[in-house]
C-alpha positions in Angstrom: -0.1 -0.1 0.1 1.2 3.3 -0.6 1.8 6.0 1.7 -0.3 8.6 1.5 -0.1 12.5 3.0 -2.7 14.9 2.0 -1.7 18.5 2.5 -5.6 20.8 2.8 -7.4 22.9 5.3 -10.3 21.8 7.2 -12.7 24.3 5.3 -11.5 24.0 1.6 -14.0 22.2 -0.5 -11.6 21.0 -2.7 -9.8 19.4 0.2 -13.4 18.0 1.5 -13.7 16.5 -1.6 -10.6 14.0 -1.6 -11.1 13.5 2.0 -14.4 12.1 0.9 -12.7 10.5 -1.8 -10.1 8.8 0.4 -12.6 7.9 2.6 -14.8 5.7 0.4 -11.9 4.0 -0.7 -10.7 3.1 2.5 -7.3 4.7 2.6 -5.3 5.7 5.4 -3.4 8.9 5.0 -1.2 11.1 6.6 -3.2 14.7 7.8 -0.9 18.1 7.4 -2.8 21.1 7.9 -2.3 24.0 5.6 -3.8 27.1 7.5 -5.3 29.2 4.4 -6.3 32.0 6.9 -2.3 32.3 7.9 -1.5 32.4 4.6 0.5 29.2 5.0 -0.5 28.4 1.2 1.7 31.1 -0.1 5.1 29.7 1.4 8.0 28.4 -0.3 6.9 25.3 1.1 3.8 24.9 0.0 5.0 26.3 -3.7 6.9 23.5 -4.0 4.5 20.9 -3.9 1.1 23.0 -4.5 2.5 25.3 -8.2 -0.7 27.2 -7.7 -0.5 27.8 -3.8 -3.7 26.2 -4.2 -4.7 23.3 -1.4 -5.2 19.9 -1.9 -1.8 18.6 -2.6 -1.7 14.3 -2.5 1.4 13.3 -2.1 1.6 9.7 -2.6 4.8 7.9 -1.9 6.3 11.2 -1.9 5.0 12.1 -5.8 2.9 15.4 -5.0 -0.4 15.5 -6.7 -2.5 18.6 -7.1 -6.4 19.8 -8.3 -8.7 18.0 -6.3 -10.6 16.3 -9.5 -7.4 15.0 -10.7 -6.3 13.7 -7.3 -9.5 11.8 -7.6 -9.2 10.5 -11.1 -5.8 9.0 -9.9 -7.5 7.4 -6.8 -10.0 5.9 -8.9 -7.1 4.8 -11.4 -5.1 3.5 -8.6 -7.7 2.1 -6.0 -10.6 1.2 -8.5 -13.0 -0.3 -5.5 -15.4 0.7 -4.9 -15.5 2.5 -8.3 -16.8 6.9 -7.9 -17.3 6.3 -11.7 -20.3 4.3 -13.5 -19.1 1.1 -15.5 -20.8 2.3 -18.5 -19.6 5.4 -20.9 -23.1 6.5 -20.8 -23.3 7.2 -16.4 -19.7 8.4 -16.7 -20.6 11.2 -18.8 -23.2 12.1 -16.6 -20.8 12.0 -13.4 -18.3 14.0 -15.2 -21.3 16.6 -16.4 -22.2 16.6 -12.5 -18.7 17.0 -11.4 -17.7 20.0 -13.8 -20.7 22.1 -13.1 -19.3 22.0 -9.5 -15.8 22.2 -10.4 -16.2 24.6 -12.9 -19.2 26.7 -12.9 -19.8 27.0 -8.9 -16.7 26.4 -6.8 -14.8 28.7 -8.3 -16.6 31.4 -8.2 -16.8 31.4 -4.8 -13.2 30.6 -4.1 -11.3 32.8 -1.1 -9.0 34.5 -3.5 -11.9 35.4 -6.5 -13.7 36.9 -3.2 -10.8 39.1 -1.5 -10.5 40.7 -5.3 -14.3 41.5 -4.8 -12.9 43.6 -1.9 -13.6 43.7 1.8 -17.6 44.2 1.5 -19.1 40.8 3.2 -22.7 42.1 2.0 -20.9 42.4 -2.0 -19.2 38.8 -1.3 -22.4 37.3 0.3 -24.6 38.5 -2.6 -22.0 37.4 -5.3 -21.6 33.9 -3.7 -25.8 33.3 -3.4 -26.0 34.8 -7.2 -23.1 32.2 -8.5 -24.0 29.0 -6.1 -28.2 29.3 -6.5 -27.0 29.2 -10.7 -25.0 26.2 -10.5 -27.4 24.4 -8.3 -30.4 25.5 -10.6 -28.6 23.3 -13.6 -27.5 20.7 -11.0 -31.5 20.2 -10.4 -31.8 20.5 -14.1 -29.3 17.6 -15.0 -30.7 15.6 -12.4 -34.2 15.8 -14.2 -32.6 14.5 -17.4 -31.1 11.3 -15.5 -34.3 10.6 -13.9 -36.0 11.1 -17.2 -33.8 8.6 -18.4 -34.0 6.0 -16.0 -31.1 6.5 -13.5 -33.1 7.1 -9.6 -31.9 6.6 -6.5 -30.9 8.3 -3.3 -27.8 9.8 -4.0 -26.9 12.5 -6.7 -26.6 9.5 -9.6 -28.4 6.4 -8.9 -27.8 4.6 -5.3 -24.7 3.9 -5.0 -22.0 6.8 -4.3 -20.5 8.4 -6.9 -17.8 11.0 -8.2 -21.0 13.3 -8.4 -21.6 13.4 -4.4 -17.8 13.2 -3.8 -18.6 17.2 -5.2 -21.7 17.6 -4.7 -21.9 17.4 -1.2 -18.7 20.0 0.0 -20.2 22.1 -2.4 -23.9 22.2 -0.5 -21.8 22.5 2.8 -20.7 25.7 1.5 -23.9 27.1 0.4 -24.9 26.6 3.8 -22.3 28.6 5.1 -23.1 31.5 2.9 -26.3 31.2 3.8 -28.1 29.9 0.9 -31.3 28.7 1.1 -31.4 24.9 -0.5 -34.7 24.0 0.2 -35.8 24.8 -3.6 -33.1 22.4 -4.7 -35.0 19.5 -3.7 -32.9 16.9 -5.7 -29.8 18.0 -4.4 -30.9 18.4 -0.4 -32.3 14.8 -0.8 -28.6 13.4 -2.2 -27.1 15.3 0.2 -29.1 13.8 3.0 -28.6 10.5 1.8 -24.7 10.9 1.3 -24.2 12.4 5.0 -26.2 9.1 6.1 -22.8 7.5 4.9 -19.8 7.2 6.9 -17.1 8.1 4.8 -18.8 11.3 4.5 -19.5 12.0 7.9 -15.4 11.1 8.9 -14.7 13.7 6.2 -16.7 16.6 7.1 -15.0 19.6 7.6 -15.7 20.0 11.2 -14.1 16.8 11.9 -10.6 17.6 11.0 -8.1 18.2 13.5 -7.3 22.2 12.4 -11.0 22.5 12.9 -11.6 25.5 15.5 -12.9 23.8 19.0 -16.5 24.7 19.5 
């Protein structure tokens, strides 16, 4: 079994994704906190691991990998069981669509660096976050409705088994809660999130359960 080290931050949604994937795969790893609020991600040591300065970074036997979706796909290839993508090409494409709506269409627009660029007005930041999260959730709801019309029904984002879609969706819903977004109109998303959070792997990966999370 390779030696895994995860450089991450408790509240980073991209880090949250990789923790879920590792937990679903049943993989043990060393947890190394990179404190974003203390600007530790900008330090030279972390930049050597992650040229963008982002988290997460997963070291596999000393080889560093960055970008959460790329890491998830690496884990899928190296540890294929249990699978995070359907076996059929149509299903994989559907799951990748949900992944990309979150990865490209929602999360980058509510990233800490983007919000800081908007200025210090928290109302402006919150309104910005609300807009892009809601816009993305509307698209996900529509995609999930298409899946239902194709006969794919289940308690999670795509069927009854956890997929990469859930790995991306759960942290994004957690972020939506943090921004104060009303998720009630998105019934399919809420149902998938609630079902996922009944699974131990998702519970263990939750931000508040990480060693660097503030003590309440």
